[in-house]
C-alpha positions as CSV (number, residue, x, y, z in Angstrom):
1,X,81.0,-69.9,24.7
2,X,81.7,-72.6,27.2
3,X,85.3,-73.5,28.1
4,X,86.3,-76.9,26.6
5,X,89.7,-78.7,26.5
6,X,91.5,-78.1,23.2
7,X,90.9,-80.7,20.5
8,X,93.3,-82.0,17.9
9,X,91.5,-79.9,15.3
10,X,93.3,-76.5,14.7
11,X,90.1,-74.6,15.2
12,X,86.4,-74.9,16.1
13,X,83.8,-73.0,14.2
14,X,80.6,-71.7,15.9
15,X,77.5,-70.8,13.8
16,X,76.6,-67.2,14.2
17,X,73.7,-66.2,16.4
18,X,71.2,-63.7,15.2
19,X,72.9,-60.4,14.5
20,X,76.4,-61.6,15.3
21,X,79.3,-62.7,13.2
22,X,80.6,-66.3,12.8
23,X,83.1,-67.2,15.7
24,X,86.1,-69.4,15.2
25,X,88.0,-70.6,18.3
26,X,91.7,-71.2,17.6
27,X,92.9,-74.2,19.6
28,X,96.5,-74.6,21.0
29,X,98.7,-75.7,18.1
30,X,96.2,-74.4,15.6
31,X,95.7,-71.5,13.2
32,X,93.0,-70.1,10.9
33,X,92.9,-67.7,8.0
34,X,89.9,-65.7,6.9
35,X,89.5,-64.1,3.5
36,X,87.2,-61.0,3.2
37,X,84.7,-62.4,5.7
38,X,83.4,-60.7,8.9
39,X,84.5,-63.4,11.4
40,X,85.6,-63.3,15.0
41,X,88.7,-65.3,15.9
42,X,89.0,-66.2,19.6
43,X,91.6,-67.8,21.7
44,X,92.7,-68.1,25.4
45,X,96.4,-67.8,26.2
46,X,98.4,-68.6,29.2
47,X,102.1,-69.3,28.5
48,X,101.2,-69.7,24.8
49,X,101.5,-66.9,22.3
50,X,99.1,-65.9,19.5
51,X,99.9,-63.8,16.4
52,X,97.1,-61.9,14.7
53,X,98.2,-61.0,11.2
54,X,96.4,-59.4,8.3
55,X,96.8,-57.6,5.0
56,X,94.2,-54.8,5.2
57,X,94.3,-54.2,1.4
58,X,93.8,-57.8,0.4
59,X,91.3,-58.2,3.3
60,X,93.0,-61.5,4.4
61,X,94.1,-62.2,7.9
62,X,94.3,-64.9,10.7
63,X,95.5,-66.0,13.9
64,X,97.8,-68.9,15.3
65,X,98.4,-70.3,18.7
66,X,101.6,-71.8,19.7
67,X,103.0,-73.5,22.8
68,X,106.8,-73.7,22.5
69,X,109.2,-71.3,20.9
70,X,110.9,-73.4,18.2
71,X,112.1,-76.7,16.8
72,X,114.5,-77.6,14.2
73,X,112.5,-80.6,13.0
74,X,109.0,-80.1,14.5
75,X,109.4,-83.1,16.8
76,X,107.8,-83.0,20.3
77,X,107.8,-86.4,21.8
78,X,106.3,-88.7,19.2
79,X,104.8,-85.7,17.4
80,X,105.5,-84.9,13.7
81,X,106.2,-81.4,12.4
82,X,103.5,-79.3,13.7
83,X,102.2,-75.8,14.5
84,X,102.8,-76.3,18.3
85,X,106.2,-74.6,17.7
86,X,106.5,-70.9,17.1
87,X,108.8,-71.1,14.1
88,X,106.4,-73.5,12.3
89,X,103.3,-71.6,13.4
90,X,104.6,-68.2,12.3
91,X,105.8,-69.4,8.9
92,X,102.5,-71.3,8.2
93,X,100.3,-68.3,9.1
94,X,102.3,-65.8,7.1
95,X,102.6,-68.1,4.1
96,X,98.9,-68.8,4.1
97,X,98.1,-65.1,4.2
98,X,100.5,-64.5,1.2
99,X,99.1,-67.5,-0.7
100,X,95.6,-65.8,-0.4
101,X,96.7,-62.5,-1.9
102,X,98.4,-60.8,1.0
103,X,101.8,-58.9,0.6
104,X,104.6,-59.1,3.1
105,X,105.2,-55.4,3.1
106,X,101.5,-54.7,4.0
107,X,101.2,-57.0,7.0
108,X,99.7,-55.7,10.2
109,X,100.9,-57.8,13.1
110,X,99.7,-58.0,16.7
111,X,101.0,-60.5,19.2
112,X,99.7,-61.6,22.6
113,X,100.4,-64.0,25.5
114,X,103.6,-65.4,27.0
115,X,102.5,-65.1,30.5
116,X,104.5,-66.7,33.3
117,X,102.0,-69.0,34.9
118,X,102.6,-71.4,37.8
119,X,106.2,-70.3,37.8
120,X,106.9,-72.0,34.4
121,X,109.4,-70.1,32.3
122,X,108.2,-71.1,28.8
123,X,105.9,-68.1,28.6
124,X,108.5,-65.5,28.6
125,X,110.6,-67.7,26.2
126,X,107.6,-67.7,23.8
127,X,107.5,-64.0,24.0
128,X,111.1,-63.6,23.4
129,X,110.9,-65.9,20.4
130,X,108.1,-64.0,18.6
131,X,109.8,-60.6,19.1
132,X,113.1,-62.1,17.8
133,X,111.5,-63.9,14.9
134,X,109.6,-60.7,13.7
135,X,112.6,-58.5,14.1
136,X,114.8,-60.9,12.1
137,X,112.2,-61.2,9.4
138,X,112.0,-57.4,9.2
139,X,108.2,-57.5,10.1
140,X,106.9,-54.5,12.1
141,X,104.7,-55.1,15.2
142,X,101.7,-52.9,15.3
143,X,100.7,-53.9,18.8
144,X,101.9,-56.3,21.5
145,X,100.8,-57.5,25.0
146,X,103.3,-60.0,26.1
147,X,104.7,-61.5,29.3
148,X,103.2,-60.6,32.7
149,X,101.4,-63.0,35.2
150,X,97.9,-63.2,33.7
151,X,96.2,-65.4,31.2
152,X,94.5,-63.6,28.3
153,X,91.4,-64.0,26.3
154,X,91.9,-62.5,22.8
155,X,89.1,-61.6,20.3
156,X,90.4,-60.7,16.8
157,X,88.5,-59.3,13.8
158,X,90.8,-60.0,10.8
159,X,88.6,-57.9,8.4
160,X,89.1,-54.7,10.4
161,X,92.2,-55.6,12.5
162,X,90.3,-54.7,15.8
163,X,91.4,-56.6,18.9
164,X,89.7,-56.9,22.2
165,X,91.9,-58.5,25.0
166,X,90.9,-59.4,28.6
167,X,93.3,-60.2,31.3
168,X,92.0,-63.2,33.2
169,X,92.5,-63.6,37.0
170,X,96.1,-64.3,38.1
171,X,97.1,-67.9,37.3
172,X,93.7,-68.7,35.8
173,X,93.5,-72.4,36.9
174,X,91.5,-73.5,33.9
175,X,94.0,-72.1,31.5
176,X,96.9,-73.7,33.4
177,X,95.1,-77.1,33.4
178,X,94.2,-77.0,29.7
179,X,97.8,-76.2,28.7
180,X,99.3,-78.8,31.0
181,X,96.8,-81.5,29.8
182,X,97.3,-80.7,26.1
183,X,101.1,-80.6,26.5
184,X,101.2,-84.0,28.3
185,X,98.7,-85.6,25.7
186,X,100.6,-84.5,22.6
187,X,103.9,-85.7,24.0
188,X,102.5,-89.2,23.8
189,X,100.2,-89.1,20.8
190,X,101.3,-89.0,17.2
191,X,100.0,-86.2,15.0
192,X,98.3,-87.0,11.8
193,X,99.6,-85.0,8.7
194,X,102.3,-82.6,8.3
195,X,102.8,-79.1,7.1
196,X,104.8,-77.7,4.1
197,X,106.6,-74.4,4.4
198,X,106.9,-72.2,1.4
199,X,109.8,-69.8,0.6
């Protein structure tokens, strides 16, 4: 897959090649949930964090990709409530899995990202947030690869729970550029739509 700047869409779907599964790229501020389908979810993380969550019994799972730890109202610049924040992204992914037949006490959770790139401190704050959020919600982490100084490419198979992760070269310039460009753009552009959180 060629590297492209993130779009406003939460994910990008690629048609499967012969003998391969369908691939879905999760863009920054996005999430995707798969139900009983052999799909590959892919994202690239710098300071951002992605949670890979599934219910193996219900065969439903998905991935999110958030850029900042949390917000009380979801506002970032002129943006409306959005999945760019960890608290919105985590609630939305978990609720979407539960709405599709998953059960809270069956969730398998794996988290990645939160690197400190170009000296910025938001990566470790994202990592701290996701650990605190899951602990306070009483959700157990099955695997984690957080913080550090390297960007990561994450491949997640929600049907089986398998994850393949590759650390990219130190301060991967493309990842830093994409995150910076996306962050600057969404500060100045309104976001269409909103999200509804369920209890």
